[in-house]
N, C-alpha and C positions, 0 to 999 in steps of 0.2 A: 472767201474773197474771190471775186471775179478776176480771171486772168485776162490781161490785155490781148492775148492771142485769140480770145473768143470774140473780140470786137474788131470787125473788119471795116475798112473804108467803104463809104457809099460810092456809087458811080459818080464821077466828076466832082467829088468832094475835095475841097481845098485842104492841104495838109494842116493848116491852122484850125480849120473847123473840125477835122478829125482829132487833132490834139485836144481841142476844147471838149469834144464828146468824151474822149478818154478821161480827161480831168474831172468831168461831172461824174462819171461812173466811179472813178477812184475815190473822189471825195465822199461819195455815198457809202463806200465800203470800209472806210476807216473812221475811227472815233474822232470827236472834236479835240479830245486831249492829244491824240496822235498828231493831228494837224498842228496844234499849238506847239507841241514838243519839237516838231520838225520845221516850224516856221513856214508852213505850207500855205501859199496863197496863189490862186490861179488867176492870171491876168485875163479879164474878159476879152474875147476876140475883137470887139469894137475898139477897146482901148489899145490893144496890141496893134491893130491896123492903123489907128490914129498915130501912135508913137512911131510906127514904121514910116508913115507918110511924112514925118518931120525930118527924116534923114535923107541925105543925098549921097549918091554913089557916083564917083567919077573915075575910078580906076578899073582896069580889066580884071584885077584880082582883089578879092575882098576877104577879110578875116573878121569873124564875129565871135565874141566871147559872151557866153551866157552863164553867169556864175551861180544861178539857181534856176535851172531850166525846167523843172517840173515835168510836164508832158510835152514841152516844146512849143507852146502857143506863141510866145514872143519871137523865138527864133524862126519859126515857120512863117510868121507874118512878115518879118524882115526879109527873108529870102524871097517870098512871093512878091513883095514890093520891089526889091532890087531887080528881080527877073523881068518885071513889067517895065521898069524905068529905063533899062539900059539895053542898047543893042551891042555894046562892046564888052559886057561882062562875060568872062571866060571861065572863071574859077571862084568858088566860094569855099572857104575853110571855116567850119564851125567847131569851136571848142566849147563843150557844154559840161557843166558840173552840176551834180545833185547830191545832197547829203542824205536824203530819204531813200534808203535802199529798197523799200517796198514799192516805190513808184517806178523803179528802173525798167521793169518789163513794159510799162506804159510808154515811157520815154523811148525805149528801143522800138516799139511799134510805130511811133511817129517818125523816128529817124529812118526806119526801114521803108516807110511809105514815100 
């Protein structure tokens, strides 16, 4: 299996695109059965950005819950969108859960970026 630490962000790469790249690599390294058993589905970045664009942020503090974060594509897209939308946003708290322990190094790589 490829380790997420072997995959580094590209220059000026958005975190959501990095998370997507990590997801593609991860999906190629595990079996279809493993993905089914873990309910693994990676939100395409286009859909994640579309969904993020439907949200509005009006507070200076924001809390996001991602109950099935995978590599963090949707969370990254939300944070990128909120950061662009607001001049008043001062704090974002992300609470992310994932049941597939094998993907956690990939998730951590996105969160560290």
